[in-house]
C-alpha positions in Angstrom: -25.5 193.3 65.9 -22.7 191.1 64.6 -24.1 190.7 61.1 -24.9 194.4 60.5 -21.4 195.4 59.4 -20.5 191.9 58.0 -21.1 191.3 54.3 -23.3 188.3 53.6 -21.6 185.0 52.5 -22.9 184.4 49.0 -21.2 181.0 48.9 -23.1 180.0 52.0 -26.4 181.1 50.4 -25.6 179.2 47.2 -25.0 176.1 49.3 -28.3 176.5 51.1 -30.1 176.9 47.8 -28.5 173.7 46.6 -29.6 171.8 49.7 -33.1 173.2 49.3 -33.3 172.1 45.7 -32.2 168.6 46.7 -34.8 168.5 49.5 -37.5 169.5 47.0 -36.3 166.9 44.6 -36.4 164.2 47.3 -39.9 165.2 48.3 -41.0 165.5 44.6 -42.0 169.1 45.1 -43.6 170.8 43.4 -45.9 167.9 42.7 -46.7 167.2 39.0 -49.5 169.4 37.7 -52.9 167.5 37.8 -55.6 170.1 37.3 -57.2 169.9 33.8 -57.0 173.1 31.7 -60.2 175.1 31.8 -61.6 177.7 29.3 -64.6 179.9 29.3 -65.8 181.0 25.9 -62.4 180.4 24.5 -60.6 182.3 27.3 -58.1 180.5 29.5 -59.1 180.3 33.2 -56.7 180.4 36.1 -57.2 177.8 38.7 -56.3 180.2 41.5 -55.6 183.9 41.7 -54.0 185.2 44.9 -54.5 188.9 45.7 -51.5 190.0 47.8 -47.9 188.9 47.7 -46.9 189.7 51.3 -46.0 186.9 53.7 -49.4 185.2 53.6 -49.8 185.5 49.9 -46.3 184.0 49.3 -47.0 181.1 51.6 -50.4 180.4 50.0 -48.9 180.6 46.5 -46.0 178.4 47.4 -48.3 175.8 49.0 -50.5 175.8 45.9 -47.5 175.2 43.6 -46.2 172.5 45.9 -49.6 170.8 45.6 -49.4 170.6 41.8 -51.8 173.5 41.3 -49.5 175.5 39.0 -52.0 177.5 36.9 -51.8 180.2 39.6 -50.7 183.9 39.8 -50.3 186.3 42.7 -50.9 190.0 42.2 -49.7 192.8 44.5 -50.3 196.5 44.1 -46.8 197.3 45.5 -43.6 197.4 43.6 -41.3 194.3 44.0 -39.6 194.3 47.4 -42.2 196.6 49.1 -45.0 194.0 49.6 -46.6 193.9 53.0 -45.9 196.3 55.8 -42.3 195.5 56.6 -40.5 198.4 54.9 -43.5 200.7 54.5 -45.9 201.4 57.4 -44.3 198.9 59.9 -42.2 201.4 61.9 -40.7 199.0 64.5 -37.0 198.3 64.4 -37.3 194.5 64.7 -40.1 191.9 64.4 -42.1 191.3 67.6 -42.1 187.5 67.1 -39.3 185.3 68.4 -36.5 184.7 65.8 -37.0 180.9 65.9 -40.5 180.8 64.5 -40.8 178.9 61.3 -43.1 181.4 59.5 -43.8 180.6 55.9 -41.3 177.8 55.6 -44.0 175.2 55.0 -42.3 172.6 57.1 -39.0 172.8 55.2 -35.9 173.5 57.3 -33.9 175.0 54.4 -36.7 177.5 53.8 -36.7 179.1 57.2 -35.3 182.5 58.1 -32.8 180.8 60.4 -31.4 178.8 57.5 -31.2 181.8 55.3 -29.5 183.9 58.0 -27.0 181.4 59.2 -26.0 180.5 55.6 -24.9 184.1 55.2 -23.7 185.2 58.6 -23.0 182.0 60.5 -24.1 180.3 63.7 -22.4 182.8 66.1 -24.2 185.7 64.5 -27.5 183.8 64.8 -26.9 183.2 68.5 -26.1 186.9 69.0 -29.2 188.0 67.2 -32.0 189.1 69.5 -35.0 189.9 67.2 -35.1 189.9 63.4 -34.6 193.4 61.9 -37.7 194.2 59.9 -35.8 195.2 56.7 -33.9 191.9 56.9 -37.2 190.0 57.1 -38.2 191.7 53.9 -35.0 190.6 52.3 -35.7 187.1 53.4 -39.2 187.2 51.9 -37.8 188.4 48.6 -35.3 185.5 48.6 -38.2 183.1 49.5 -40.2 184.3 46.5 -37.1 184.1 44.2 -35.7 180.8 45.2 -39.1 179.1 44.8 -39.7 181.0 41.5 -43.2 182.0 42.6 -45.5 183.5 39.9 -45.9 187.0 41.4 -46.9 190.1 39.4 -46.2 193.4 41.0 -47.7 196.9 40.5 -51.1 195.3 39.7 -54.2 196.3 41.6 -57.5 194.5 41.7 -60.4 196.9 41.1 -63.4 194.7 40.9 -64.9 191.2 41.2 -67.8 189.8 39.2 -69.3 186.4 38.3 -68.5 185.0 34.8 -70.6 181.9 34.4 -69.3 179.4 37.0 -66.1 181.3 37.3 -64.9 184.5 39.0 -63.8 187.5 36.9 -61.5 190.0 38.4 -60.6 193.4 36.9 -57.0 194.5 37.3 -55.1 197.7 36.6 -51.5 198.8 36.6 -48.6 196.9 35.1 -51.3 194.5 33.7 -54.7 195.8 32.8 -57.8 193.9 31.9 -60.1 191.0 33.1 -58.8 187.7 34.5 -60.9 184.6 35.0 -60.3 182.2 37.8 -61.9 179.3 39.5 -60.7 180.3 43.0 -59.8 183.7 44.4 -57.6 184.1 47.6 -57.7 187.4 49.4 -54.3 187.5 51.1 -54.7 191.1 52.0 -52.9 191.2 55.3 -53.6 193.2 58.4 -56.0 195.5 56.7 -58.1 192.4 55.9 -61.2 193.4 54.1 -62.0 197.0 55.2 -59.0 199.2 55.7 -58.3 201.8 58.4 -60.5 202.0 61.4 -61.1 205.8 61.8 -62.8 207.1 65.0 -65.8 209.3 64.5 -64.1 212.2 66.2 -61.6 212.4 63.3 -64.2 212.5 60.6 -64.2 216.0 59.1 -60.8 216.9 60.4 -58.5 218.1 57.7 -56.0 215.3 56.7 -53.2 217.9 56.9 -53.5 217.6 60.7 -53.7 213.9 61.2 -52.7 210.5 59.8 -53.5 206.9 60.4 -50.5 204.9 61.7 -50.5 202.8 58.5 -50.4 205.9 56.3 -47.3 207.1 54.5 -46.2 209.8 56.9 -43.6 212.5 56.3 -42.0 212.4 59.7 -39.4 214.9 58.8 -42.2 217.5 58.5 -43.0 216.8 62.2 -39.7 218.3 63.3 -40.3 220.7 66.2 -44.0 220.0 66.2 -46.3 219.0 69.0 -47.5 215.5 68.2 -50.2 213.3 69.8 -50.4 209.6 69.3 -53.6 207.7 70.1 -53.3 204.2 71.6 -51.1 202.0 73.7 -50.3 199.2 71.2 -47.1 198.3 69.3 -48.1 200.4 66.4 -48.6 203.5 68.5 -45.2 203.1 70.2 -43.5 202.5 66.8 -45.0 205.7 65.3 -44.3 207.8 68.4 -40.7 206.6 68.5 -40.3 207.4 64.8 -41.7 210.9 65.3 -39.3 211.5 68.2 -36.3 210.2 66.3 -37.2 212.5 63.4 -37.0 215.5 65.8 -40.6 216.1 66.9 -40.8 218.8 69.5 -42.9 216.6 71.8 -44.9 213.5 71.6 -47.8 212.6 73.9 -49.3 209.1 74.1 -53.0 209.5 74.7 -54.1 206.2 76.2 -57.7 205.5 77.1 -56.9 202.7 79.5 -56.2 203.3 83.1 -53.2 200.9 83.0 -50.9 199.8 80.3 -51.6 196.2 79.2 -48.6 194.1 80.3 -49.2 190.5 79.5 -49.3 188.9 76.0 -51.9 186.3 76.8 -52.0 184.3 73.5 -48.3 184.0 73.4 -48.4 182.4 76.8 -50.7 179.5 75.6 -49.2 179.2 72.1 -49.1 175.6 71.0 -49.8 173.2 68.1 -53.1 172.6 69.9 -54.1 176.2 69.5 -53.0 176.2 65.8 -54.8 173.0 64.8 -57.6 173.0 67.4 -58.9 176.5 67.7 -60.9 176.4 64.4 -62.7 173.2 65.4 -63.9 174.5 68.8 -67.6 175.3 69.3 -68.3 178.9 68.3 -68.9 179.9 71.9 -65.3 179.0 72.8 -63.9 180.7 69.7 -65.7 183.9 70.8 -64.6 183.5 74.3 -60.9 183.2 73.4 -60.9 186.2 70.9 -63.1 188.3 73.2 -60.8 187.8 76.2 -57.6 188.6 74.3 -59.3 191.7 72.8 -60.4 192.9 76.2 -57.0 192.3 77.9 -55.2 193.6 74.8 -51.7 192.7 73.5 -49.1 194.9 75.2 -46.4 196.7 73.1 -43.0 195.1 73.3 -40.8 196.4 76.1 -38.2 197.5 73.6 -40.7 199.5 71.6 -42.0 201.2 74.7 -38.5 202.1 75.9 -37.8 203.4 72.5 -40.4 206.1 73.3 -39.7 206.7 77.0 -36.0 207.2 76.5 -36.8 210.6 75.0 -37.3 213.3 77.6 -39.9 215.1 75.4 -42.3 212.1 75.5 -45.2 211.7 77.9 -47.6 208.9 78.6 -51.2 210.0 79.6 -53.2 207.1 81.0 -57.0 207.2 81.5 -57.0 209.8 78.7 -59.9 209.1 76.4 -60.7 211.4 73.4 -64.0 213.4 73.9 -63.7 215.5 70.7 -61.3 217.2 68.4 -61.5 220.7 66.8 -59.2 222.3 64.3 -58.5 226.0 64.2 -55.8 228.4 63.2 -53.4 227.1 65.9 -53.8 223.4 65.0 -55.8 220.8 66.9 -57.6 221.3 70.2 -58.2 217.8 71.6 -60.7 217.5 74.4 -59.8 214.5 76.6 -61.1 213.1 79.8 -58.0 214.7 81.4 -58.8 218.2 79.9 -58.1 220.1 76.7 -54.7 219.7 75.0 -53.1 221.5 72.0 -51.2 219.7 69.2 -50.0 220.4 65.7 -50.4 216.8 64.4 -52.1 213.6 65.5 -51.3 210.0 64.6 -54.2 207.6 65.1 -53.0 204.0 65.8 -56.6 202.8 65.8 -56.1 199.6 63.8 -58.2 198.2 60.9 -61.8 197.1 60.3 -63.7 194.4 58.4 -66.2 196.6 56.7 -66.1 195.6 53.0 -68.7 198.3 52.1 -66.1 201.0 51.9 -64.0 199.1 49.3 -65.1 199.6 45.7 -63.4 196.3 44.6 -65.7 194.4 46.9 -68.9 196.1 45.8 -70.3 193.0 44.0 -69.8 190.6 46.9 -70.1 192.8 50.1 -73.9 192.7 50.4 -73.9 188.9 50.1 -71.2 187.9 52.7 -72.4 186.3 55.8 -70.9 187.8 59.0 -70.9 186.4 62.6 -73.7 188.9 63.4 -76.0 187.0 60.9 -76.9 184.3 63.4 -73.6 182.7 64.2 -73.1 185.0 67.2 -75.6 184.3 69.9 -76.3 186.2 73.2 -75.0 183.3 75.3 -71.5 184.0 74.0 -71.5 187.3 75.9 -71.9 190.9 75.0 -71.4 191.8 71.3 -68.0 193.4 70.5 -67.4 195.7 67.6 -64.9 194.2 65.2 -66.0 190.7 66.1 -69.6 190.7 65.1 -68.6 192.1 61.7 -66.1 189.3 61.1 -66.9 187.1 58.2 -68.5 183.7 58.9 -66.1 181.5 57.0 -66.1 177.9 55.9 -63.4 175.3 56.6 -61.2 176.5 53.8 -61.5 180.2 54.6 -64.3 180.5 52.0 -67.0 183.1 52.4 -70.6 182.0 53.1 -73.7 183.5 51.6 -76.0 185.6 53.8 -78.9 184.4 51.6 -78.3 180.9 50.2 -78.1 181.0 46.4 -77.6 184.8 46.2 -73.9 184.8 45.3 -72.6 181.2 44.5 -69.1 182.4 43.7 -68.5 183.2 47.3 -67.8 179.5 48.0 -64.7 179.9 45.8 -63.4 183.2 47.3 -61.2 182.6 50.3 -60.5 185.1 53.1 -56.9 184.3 53.9 -56.1 187.4 56.0 -56.5 188.9 59.4 -60.3 189.0 59.1 -60.4 185.2 59.4 -59.1 185.1 63.0 -62.5 184.6 64.7 -63.4 181.6 62.6 -59.9 180.1 62.0 -57.6 181.4 64.7 -54.4 183.3 64.1 -53.2 181.3 61.1 -53.6 183.8 58.3 -52.0 187.0 59.4 -49.2 186.5 61.9 -45.8 184.8 61.5 -46.2 181.9 63.9 -48.8 179.7 62.2 -48.9 181.0 58.6 -47.7 177.7 57.2 -50.4 175.8 58.9 -53.0 178.3 57.6 -51.6 177.9 54.0 -51.8 174.1 54.3 -55.5 174.3 55.5 -56.3 176.7 52.7 -54.7 174.7 49.9 -56.1 171.3 51.1 -59.6 172.8 50.7 -58.9 174.3 47.3 -57.3 171.1 46.0 -60.3 169.0 47.2 -62.7 171.5 45.5 -60.9 171.5 42.2 -60.7 167.7 42.2 -64.4 167.3 43.0 -65.4 169.8 40.3 -63.4 167.9 37.7 -64.3 164.5 38.9 -65.8 163.3 35.6 -62.6 164.4 33.8 -60.5 162.6 36.3 -62.6 159.4 36.0 -62.3 159.7 32.2 -58.5 159.9 32.6 -58.7 156.8 34.8 -60.5 154.9 32.1 -58.3 156.2 29.3 -55.1 155.4 31.0 -53.5 152.6 29.1 -49.8 152.4 29.8 -49.2 148.8 30.7 -47.2 147.8 33.7 -46.8 144.2 32.4 -45.7 143.6 28.9 -46.9 140.0 28.7 -43.5 138.3 28.7 -43.0 138.3 32.5 -44.8 134.9 33.1 -45.8 131.6 31.5 -49.4 130.3 31.9 -49.0 126.8 33.3 -52.7 126.0 33.2 -52.5 123.8 30.0 -49.7 121.7 31.7 -52.0 121.2 34.7 -54.7 119.8 32.5 -52.3 117.3 31.0 -51.1 116.2 34.4 -54.7 115.6 35.5 -55.3 113.5 32.3 -52.4 111.3 33.1 
C-alpha cells in the first residue's frame, strides 16, 4: 500500500486538527456544562461512568462531553493504545468494513478516519487504499481520544456494582482503586457484551493447554509444526487459522458444521439510514425476524480472509463436519466428528460470545434482576426460540436495563447496555463501525433527558434566580405621560 512506506505528514495532521478545532468552535462544542454538582454523604458523584474505552466507549464519552455532560470518566482495563480488539485478539489484516464508513465521527467530517488518513498520506494514497489496516484503525482511535481530550483512565478494571442510595457505586481496581459513585453507568464492553466467551459443552473439562478461544491471547509461535483444528466458518475462524498457518503450523483444518459456506452478507445488502433509525422502533416480532434470519443465514467471512487461509497448501476445509465429542490423551486431542475421528495437537474455538451475566463476578448484584427477552418479550408467534437471542437483555429506549420484577433493582434504569448485547432491542448501533455514532447519539439523548428531569427543581430554581438583565432601562422613553397630555388638550 502506498502509505505503508511513506512517513506521515505531521504538518497535514496539524492543519486537520486546526480545522477540527474551528468546527467545534463554530458549533459551540463541547456545549457549556449544565448538570448541577451532586454529592452523596459529602462524596462527589459522577454524572456518568463509562466502562470501556474502545470505539463504542470513546464515541459515547465524546458525545456526552459534546452535550455538556462533562463530569464523566471512562475506565478501561487495557493499557493505553490496546483498548478493544484491534491489536489484541482481532487477527485480521484489515477491517471488514468499507473504508468510507464514518464510524465514531459523530457527524463531523474532520473527525473521520478518511480526514485523518488523507491529512497525513494524501488523496492518492486514500484512493489506492482498499481496506483499513487494523493497526492503523487503532492509531486513529488513539488520535480521536487525544484530539478530543477525552477523560479516559487506563489499567482500571471494574470489579463490582452496588446501590448507594439513589446512586450507583462501582468498585475499581488497578491504576485507580476504590469506590466511585455515579448517576449513570454505561457498559461499553464491546463484542463480549455482558457474558464473555461462548464455550461449547464438548470443550468443558479439556485441559486449556490443548485449546484456546479465538479471543484468547494465543502463542501462535508455539503452534509451529503442530496439527491445528479451528472450529467455525466465520471471519474470526479464518483470521485465527491464517495466523496459525503464517506462524508455521504444520497443518490447519477448518471444522465447519454447515454443509455449505455462507456466501452473502445479508445485512450489508440492506444497510441504510432506515435500518439505523428505524430498526429499534419496529414491533418486536419484526426485530426478532430480522435478527433470527441473519443469524440463520450467517455472515460470511471476507473473501480476502478466506483466501488468506486457502493459499496455504497445508490448510483444509471440512464441511458438514460437526463436533460430536473431544477426548484428550497422551497424543493430544481425539476429535469425534460427523465425518469421523481426527487427531490434533491444538484446537482454536471461534465460537463467539454469550450474554450470560451470571458468569461475571462484577455483575453479581444486578444479574438476577435484569429482564431478558425470554421474560415475556419473546412470544411463540415470533418463531422458534434461538439460543443467544432469548437471553438478550430487554432494554429501554436509551439502552437501559429493565427489571425482571418491578421495584427489585431501581438502579438498573440508570445502567445502559451500550454493547453488542443490545442488538436485538436496538439494532447494530452499539458494536459495529457503521452506526456507532447514531447509537451514541441515542444513548446520550436519553441520559441527558434523565439528568435534566431528575434535577428539574434545581433547574427551575436557576430559572427563577437568573437575574442578569437584557435591558438596562435606558433603551427607551415611556411616552404614556405625553399621551395623557395630548388627550387633555
